C-alpha positions as CSV (number, residue, x, y, z in Angstrom):
1,X,103.5,66.2,113.9
2,X,101.9,69.6,113.6
3,X,100.2,70.6,110.3
4,X,98.6,73.8,109.1
5,X,95.0,73.6,108.2
6,X,93.5,76.5,106.3
7,X,89.9,77.7,105.9
8,X,87.9,80.7,104.7
9,X,84.3,81.6,104.6
10,X,82.3,84.7,103.6
11,X,79.4,86.3,105.4
12,X,76.5,88.2,103.9
13,X,76.4,90.9,106.6
14,X,78.5,92.1,109.5
15,X,76.5,91.0,112.5
16,X,77.7,89.1,115.5
17,X,75.3,86.3,114.8
18,X,76.4,85.8,111.2
19,X,80.1,85.9,112.2
20,X,79.5,83.3,114.9
21,X,77.4,81.1,112.6
22,X,79.9,81.2,109.7
23,X,83.0,80.7,111.8
24,X,81.4,77.7,113.5
25,X,80.5,76.3,110.1
26,X,84.0,76.7,108.9
27,X,85.6,75.1,112.0
28,X,83.2,72.2,112.0
29,X,83.9,71.5,108.4
30,X,87.6,71.5,109.0
31,X,87.3,69.2,111.9
32,X,85.0,66.8,110.0
33,X,87.2,66.8,106.8
34,X,90.4,66.1,108.8
35,X,89.1,64.0,111.7
36,X,90.7,66.0,114.5
37,X,89.3,66.9,117.9
38,X,89.6,70.2,119.9
39,X,92.3,68.6,121.9
40,X,94.4,68.2,118.8
41,X,94.4,71.9,118.0
42,X,97.6,73.6,119.0
43,X,96.5,77.2,118.1
44,X,94.3,79.2,115.7
45,X,94.9,82.5,113.9
46,X,91.8,84.2,112.5
47,X,91.8,87.1,110.1
48,X,88.9,89.2,108.9
49,X,88.6,91.7,106.1
50,X,88.4,95.4,107.2
51,X,84.6,95.4,106.7
52,X,84.1,92.9,109.6
53,X,84.0,94.7,112.9
54,X,81.0,93.5,115.0
55,X,82.5,90.3,116.5
56,X,85.7,88.4,117.0
57,X,85.7,85.0,115.1
58,X,87.6,83.6,118.1
59,X,84.5,84.0,120.2
60,X,82.8,81.4,117.9
61,X,85.5,78.9,118.8
62,X,85.2,79.6,122.5
63,X,81.4,79.0,122.2
64,X,82.2,75.6,120.6
65,X,84.3,74.6,123.6
66,X,87.8,75.6,122.4
67,X,88.5,77.0,125.9
68,X,92.2,75.9,126.2
69,X,93.2,76.6,122.6
70,X,95.3,79.8,122.1
71,X,93.3,82.0,119.7
72,X,94.3,85.2,117.9
73,X,92.3,87.6,115.6
74,X,93.8,90.0,113.2
75,X,92.8,92.2,110.2
76,X,93.7,91.3,106.6
77,X,95.7,93.8,104.6
78,X,93.1,96.1,102.8
79,X,94.2,95.2,99.2
80,X,92.0,97.0,96.6
81,X,89.7,94.5,95.0
82,X,90.1,91.9,97.6
83,X,87.2,89.6,98.5
84,X,84.9,91.4,101.0
85,X,83.4,90.1,104.2
86,X,85.8,87.2,104.5
87,X,86.9,85.3,107.6
88,X,90.0,83.2,107.4
89,X,91.7,80.8,109.7
90,X,95.0,79.0,110.0
91,X,94.8,76.1,112.5
92,X,97.9,74.4,113.8
93,X,96.8,70.8,114.4
94,X,98.5,67.7,115.9
95,X,97.9,65.0,113.3
96,X,99.5,61.9,111.7
97,X,98.3,63.2,108.2
98,X,100.9,64.2,105.6
99,X,100.6,67.7,104.2
100,X,99.1,66.2,101.0
101,X,96.4,64.5,103.2
102,X,95.3,67.6,105.0
103,X,91.9,68.9,103.7
104,X,91.4,72.7,103.6
105,X,88.0,74.3,103.3
106,X,87.1,77.4,101.3
107,X,83.3,77.9,101.8
108,X,80.6,80.1,100.3
109,X,82.1,83.0,98.4
110,X,85.6,82.2,99.7
111,X,85.7,79.4,97.1
112,X,87.2,81.9,94.6
113,X,90.3,82.1,96.8
114,X,91.3,78.5,96.1
115,X,89.2,77.2,93.2
116,X,91.5,74.1,93.1
117,X,90.5,72.9,96.5
118,X,87.2,74.7,97.3
119,X,84.1,72.9,98.5
């Protein structure tokens, strides 16, 4: 069964190092919370807010060994008042978990996006 696993995290500044560090924190948290391995990931779609331009979040996954996972990056819609400097991901993961058992992760400032399930 394939399930969607969502995550989001904010960064303090738009630097390649911060994007890589934050994205890896988010992906590691999602893997730990849900008990999946890289081989279980079908694909990943990353989005960033328009104020993030110095690095692709997908590069972070590649640096973690996600070499065979199809990855895509896109920009969020620039809605006025939206949370700034936010990286989001939608993972498609092979798992036996039900939708109710999947654990999403909204980290740092992104916790405001889903207060009901944020860490």
